[in-house]
N, C-alpha and C positions, 0 to 999 in steps of 0.2 A: 537224485537217490534221496530216498526219504531218511530220515535219522530214525534210529532205532525209538521203540517204543517200549517202555518199562516203567512198572510203577515204583513208587518210592523205596529208593533202597535205605534211606535211613528210618523208616519205619520197619522195614525186615531186619535189620541189624539191632533196631530198639527191642524188637519184640524177641529175637533168637537173645540177646543177653537178658533179659527177662525172664526166658524161659532156661536159662543155662543157670541164671540165679536161684530159681527154683528145683533145680537138678531133675528138669523134667527133656529126657532124650529127645530129639527132634531133630529135622534133616528137611532140607529144602527139596522139593520133588516138581513134578511137573514141568510144565514150558519153562520155570523160574532155573530148574536144575539144565535144562538144555540149554537155555540162554547163558547160565555160568559155564556151561563148558564150550561155549562158543559154537554152538549150531543152531540157533535161532536168533533172530536180530529182533522179536517182540515178544511182549510178556504182556497176558491180559490181567492178570494175578497173581499175587503169590501164593503157591500150596508148601503148607511145612505139617509133613508127618509128625507125630507124638505119640511116643509111647508112654500112655498116662491116663486115668481115669477121668471122666469128665469132672468129677468131684476135686480132681488133684487143681483144676484149674481155676476155682473160684478166687482165689488171690490176684490170679492175672485179671479176669473178667471183670472184676471190678474197675479197671481202669480203661476200660473200653465201651464203645456201643459195641452189640453181639448180637448173634442171630443162631441159634440151634436149627440146624435143618434136618428133617427125616430121612431114614433110610429111603432108599428107592429100590424098585425089582432089580437093580443091578450091583447097587453101591451098598454093601454090608460091613462098612465101618463101624465101630462102636459110636462114634458119632462126628459131627460134619459140624464145626462152628465158624463161621464168616465175623470176622471181627473187623471195624472199621479202625484203622490205627492214623490218626491222624488223616483222613480222607482217602486213605490206601487201604483197600479191601486185602483181607488177608484170612487164607483157609487153614484152618486147622483140623488134619485128620486124624481121629483117632484110632489106632489099630487099624490102618488101612486094610481093606478087603472088599475083594469084588466077587459077584455072584455069577458063574457062567452061564450058559443059555439051559445046561441041564439043571441048576440048581445049587450045584457045587460051590462051596465059599473058598477063595483062595486070599491067603494072606499076603499081601505085600509086606517083606520085611524091611524093619526102619535100618537101614545099615549105612552108616557114616561112610562115604568113600576119600572125602577131603574136605578142604574148606575154601570158601570165595568171600572175601570183603569180611572175614571172620565168621560166616553161616555155615553151618556143618552141612553137606551135600548128600543127598541120596546115593542110594544105588543106582548105576545106570543100568545093569542088569536086572534089578526088581523092578524098573521103571518101565524097563522094556517089556517085562512079564505082564506091568499094570496095562499097559498101552495095546498089548494083544488082547487080554482079558476085554477090554475097551471096546475093542474093535476100530482102532485108530490106526491104519496101516501107514498113513502120513507119517507119526511119529514113530513106529515101527521100523520104517526104513531107516530114518533117520538115524535112530540107535543101531540098526545093523550095521551100518557103516562105519561108525564110531569104535561097536565092540569088536571088530575084526582085526 
């Protein structure tokens, strides 16, 4: 049996501490949330929702190499920044939102549902909604079972 594959926990916790010091509300989402809940064994990168304007991150961004990615047809978040934290890729998603197939924008609320390794966890219910909108039936099914 293969051992679990996850990005650096140290990078995640270091970034979470810095976001907290800047009083930026944040939470772990995506496959990182599913991993923290014991629902997945592998994580490609860490996804962190933030309730902040891009400009509020300027002090944080000076510490890392980063790239700001453009919105896509489906993703309507205020911004997406990929940080390189000591070789670990961490996505910061500003005011996470997804555009449905009819063009309506659905905000995914940044609700802290608990903590894991000191990192705030996002809402499984909100990520269930996100995965439905992203047409990720595999993730929806995992969360369906968890939320019952």
